[in-house]
N, C-alpha and C positions, 0 to 999 in steps of 0.2 A: 820691622815685623808689624801686621796688624793682629790685634786680639780682638776674636769674636764675639767674645763674651762681653764686652762695651759696647757691639755694633747692634743697632737696632735689629727688629726683621726686616724691616722696609732696606733696611742699607744692605743688609745681607744679601738679601735678593736681586737688590741692584747690581752688589760687586760679581754674584754669579753671573747674570745675564753680561755684564761687561767681559768677563772673562771668557765665557761662553763666545761672542761675538770677535773676540780678538784672538781667538784660537786657542783657547787656554784648556784646561782639562774640565770636561762638565762633571755635574754630579756623580754620585753613584744611583740616586733615584732616574736622572734623567737617561743614564745607559741601560738603565733596565726598560725604562719605555722604548728605547729603541731596539734593542736587541732581547729576543725571548729566551727564557732560561730553557736550559735542554737536560734532559733526563734519560740515558739511555740503559733499559732494563734486560739483563741478559741471563734466560737460565741456562741450567747445562745439563745437557743431556734430555730436554724436553723435547719429545717425539712431535712430528707435525699434527698429530689427532689427539693430543694428550688435553686440549682445551674445547669446551663443550661449545666455542664460537668456531671453531674448525670439525665438529661433529663428533666430539667425545659425548657418549651417552651414560659413563659413570663417574667421572670427577668433576665436584664441584669447585668452578672458578669464576664466581658471580663478578667479581672486581676487574680482571681481564677481558672479560666478558663485554662490561659495559663501558673498557675503552674501544672496544671491537665495535660497538653497537653505535658508539659516538664518534666514530672516527672512521681511519681509512684503513682496511684490513685487506693484505695482499694475499693472494691464495698460489702466486709460484714466486716465493721468495726463495733462493736456495743462499745458506751459510758460503762463509767461506773455504770450510775443510768439512771432510765427515770426522773430523775427532778435534779438539780443544784446540792447541797451542796454533797450529796454521792456521785456523778458523780466525781465531781473536788476533794474530796477526794481520790477517787479511781487511778485518775489522776496523782496525785500528790505522794502517798505513794507505788504504785504498789500491792496493794491488792484490792480485789473484795467486794464488800459488806454484804459478808459473817463474814467478816476478820477487815473490817476497822472500826476505832474509828464511823465516821458519816455512818450510815444507813439510813437518812431520813431526811428531813429539818426541821421537829421537831421530839422530842422524848418524851417518855413515863414518865420516870424519870431520875433521874441525870442533867446533861447539868446544865444549869443558864435560871432562868425565865424572859421573856421580853413582849415586845406588838406586836401584829402586828396589824394593821388597830383596835388600841384600846383594842382587847381583849388577854389577859395572855394566853402565851404557853411558851414553855421549846424549848430549842436549846445546842444540842451538837457543842464542837469546838475539833478542832484537839490538840493534846494531845503535850507536850512537847517532850514525847518517841517517838512520830510517824516520822518517818526519810521522809523528802520530794525527789523529785527531787531537789531542791534549796540547800538542804542540801548536799545531793551526789555531786551536780556539783562546790557549793563551795571548798568541801574537794581536791577538782579535782584542784581547780587554775582557776576556771570559777570568772568572775563577774555576781551576778544573779538578776534581776529585775525583778520584778510584776506589771504591770499597769494596771489597772482597778478595776476588779472585782473579789474578793478574796473568799469570799462564806463558808470560814472553821472558822471563829472566833464565830460564834453564839453571845451572846450577853456578850463573855468574851472580854474586850479591851485590854488583856493581852495574846491573841493568832493572833495578826495580822502576816501580811509576816515576818516582819521584826523580830518576837520572834520566826519564822519556817523557817529559814535557806534565807532569802534572805536578799542582802544586801541593796536594795532599793523598794520603794515601791510608788505609784503615782494611788489616785483611790479613793477608798468607802470603808465602813466598815458596815457590820449588826450591829455590836455594837456601832457604831455614828449612827444612821439613818441620820442625815441631811447631812452625806456626801455625799449625790448624791443626793440631792433635790434642787430645781426641777427635775424631772428624764430624762435624756439628756439634760437638757440646767442647768446643777448646779453651784449654787453659792458658794456652801464649797465644797472642794476638799484636800484629801490628801497629802502633800508633804513630805514623809517620814513620820517623826513622828509626824509634824505640819500639823493643818488642816487652809487651807488659803481660800481665798476669789479667784474666778473668778469674776471680776469685770466687765467685762464686759456681764456678766450675771445677774446682781444688777437690785433691782425690777422687777423680772422677766422676764426681756429680755429676748429674744431667740437670740442671738448672736455666742455664742460658742457650738455649740455641742458634747456631749459627746464621741462621735467616735473620732470627729476631734482633743480635747483634749487629747484622748488617744493617739494618732496615735502622734500629738507633744510629749509628752513625751516620746514615744516610739522612736522617730527620736534624740531627745536629750540624751537619754542614751546611743546611737548606737555610737554617734557622739563623747562621751565621752569615750568611749570603744571602737575606731574602730581599737586601736595596741593591744588588748587585746582580750583571751577568752572570749566570751561573754553568758549568757543564758539570754533571753529575753521571758517572759511570758505575751502577750499580750492579755488581757481576756476580747473581748470589748461587750458593754450589749444589741449590736444588734445582732438581731432582738426582743428583748426579749419584751411583752408588758408593760405598755399602750405603744403604737405604735405613738411616738409623733417625727416628723420632718414635719420642713417647708419648706422644700426643694423635690419637689415632680416632678420637671420638666420631670422627664424620661417618664413617667406615667400620665402625665397632659390630654392627647390626649385619654385616654383610658376610657371607658364607667365602669369603675369598680365604686365600693362607696370608701369615702376617707379612711375607714379601710383598703381596700385592696391596695390603693397606696399608705398608710404611710407602710405600710409593706414591699411593696416591695421596696419602696424607703432605708427605712432602710438596707435592703441588697446592694441595687446596691450604697448606699453612703456609707457602709464600705470598699466596695469590691473597690470604688476610693481609700478609706484610704490606702487598702494594696497596689496599684500601685505605692501610693506617697512613701511610703514606701520601696518598693522594688529598687525605682528610686533611694533612698538614698542611699542605699545600691550598685547601681551600681554606683554613684556619687563617695562615698568611695573608690571604688575600691576591696571593701571583697565582693561583692558576690557570686560570686566564691567558696568563702571558707566559707558559711553561709550555714546551714541545714535550711529549712521553713518547717515548717509542721502545715497545718491550718486543723481545724475539728471541730465540733458543741459538745456541752456539753449532748443534749438531742434532742428528737423527738419538731416537730412544737406544738405549744400549741393549747388548745381548740379555744382561742381568733383568731387565725390566719385564713387565708382564706381558710381553708385546701381543700376544692371541689374545690373553684374556680382558684388556682391556682397549685395545686397539691402538696401542701408542704412536705407530706410525702412519697410521691408516690403511690405506689400501697402497700402500706403496710398497715396493720390492726392497729389500733388503735392511738394513740398520746403521747404527754408528758404526766408522770403520770402514764401509764401503760405499763406493761411489756412487751406487745405484740411488733413486730418489729418496728412500728410506732413509740413509745414512745424509743426503745432502738438504732438502724440500723443509725448511721452517716455516715455524708461526712470524708475520712482522706484522703489526700494528703499530699505528702513528693515530697520534690524536694530542689536538689542543681545541677547546671547546670555543666556537665563534672562527675559528680560523681553518683547520683543517677537515675536509668533507667529511659527509658521512657516506661510505660508497665501498664497495667490496671491486676490489680490482684483479685482473688477471696479467698484467705486466709481468714479464721476466725481469727479474731485479736481483742483486747479490749484496753479499755484506762488503765487497770494495766501490760499492756504489754510495755507502754512508760518507767516507773523510771528504767528498767532492758536494754532496748535497749538505751538509753542514755548514762546508765552508762558503756556499752560496748563501745560504739562509741568515751567515751573521756578519756577510760581505767581507768574508777574510780572501787570503789570497791561495790558490789552489796549488799545491805542488805540481810540478813537473812530473811525467813520467805513471801517472796514475793508469790503472784499467778502469776503472770504475768512472760510474758519469753522474753528472747532478739528475735527480730525479725530483728534485722539491716541487718541479711543478705539479707532478700526479698528487700530490697533498693537498692542492686546492682544486683538482678538478680538470685541471690543464691536460694536454697530451704532450708526451715524451714518446719517442720511438724507443722502446726499450730491447725490443725484439728481433730487431735483426743486423747484431751483434751476434761475437762468439761467447760465450760462458768457459772459461776455463778452470780445470783442477785438477790436480796429479799428488801423486804420493811417490816421489819421483821413483823409478824404476821398476814400480811395483803395481799401481796402478794409475787409468787415467782416464778423463771423462770431458763432453763439452758439448753445451748446449747453441743452436741456433735456431731460431723458427718454432716450427714444430720438431725439429729433430735433434735427437742427442745420441752420441756415440758413448760406450763407457768399456773399460776392460780392468776386470777386477784382480785377474792372475798376473805377474809378471811373464810379459813376452806375450799374454794372448791376444788374438786378434781382436779389433774393435768390435763390438757389438751393437747394430743401428737400431735405435727404435723411433716409430713416430708417436710422438706424448699424446700430441690432439687425437688421435683414434687406438693409442694403447700404453695408458697411464700406468699401466702396473709393470710394463717393460718385462712383456711376455711374449711377445713376436719380435723374432730377432730376425729384422730385414738385411743384414750385409751383404749376403749372398746374392738378393735380388735388385740394390743397388750399389754395384761395387763403385761405382763414381762418384756416388755422394759420399763413400765411406774415404774414398780417395783426395776429395774434397776438404773434408775434415781434417784428415792428415794433414795436409799441408797446411792447414791455416794452424793447426794445433802446435806443428814445429814452429811456426813462426811468429806464436805466442809466446813461447815460453824461453828463457835464457838460463844457460848452465848456472851450477852453484855447485863452489868446492867441498860444501857439505854435504851433498847426495850425489856424487860422479856418477854418471851413466860411463857404461864401458867404452862406448864410440865418444864421447869427449873429450 
């Protein structure tokens, strides 16, 4: 065994070169130079219109705006679903909700039973057979980490991020309800598989906000892996209700009610945290080798100040509905000197993320993906994204699909599909189903072919 302590720098360099030429493992530094770091930042229930760069006139988001101004901003990105768990499942697995393991927050059959607000419910969890982004990137040599919200474990304590491809995890789980209690100023929190105390928040003190805790954990992970290729999935709680934040200085002079001030403050506070994260990348000298993506998991919720702040822009609907206001979300991609400064109208959605990151890292793309590789779009090249069917369902309750300028949607059980031309009617105001029944029939045929049955959300005719 050779001791590097006794070798000269020249000898070490020669040995490294020899190992590389013989097919040996490259150094961590070389691995970093050959593969970019990836940070995917996900907001929770942030509407399409909540950011200044997407037209908001009230909420301050300078750091996210800068990412948009110096990178690629997509105007027609769709989440994986209109609520959290199925949207995140689509993101992680590259499949749409006609094919994913999790298709709604609560399931009709299967899964495991637990309690929500004291009432018994069932939740489905992501399975060991589900290939995740973390699995794919780990196989490609990346150190993988999830910070904060997973929401794919249901009530199964064996379906944690550490069981589904992530090397590290800092945050909270559904299966351990008190791991994020109280919300936004938690006393309990997971550090990998250990449940730790946040002493600053003991006795219900509001000292360490969860957005700051999450950013601290993210920065620590980056520091530990600054010389290795890493994938950081930073899933903030903000601005999910309940809207709890003590720092509202940005909006104290506004005449809004406190609900509105706190909602806006949760977003601006998260924006400040993102700025702090980006500054650390600069300080470490790895910003230019780090691809940063920002998105939201679905549209703003009914509890949000939808009218006062224009949270979902001009779009119809909100979280929980498969209209545009529930599905269309911000999506920003940034890497200095690599990703082009541009605004794109290509139709993309969350299932595209896994095959795209696999292509970026030369990883093997799993079979059976509903998404496509949109990586060339980041660099100003063309990808045909608009002549395919984008599909969503809350099994047996709501359905939607988009292809080209056309979209069909039904938000009530057994209700007929509504048809809209989004190019001419972005607000989904003029239902054209009776005028173009043949187009509705074409959609129906493609939608039936897109989905596969699931035992957790059975249909009566399956």
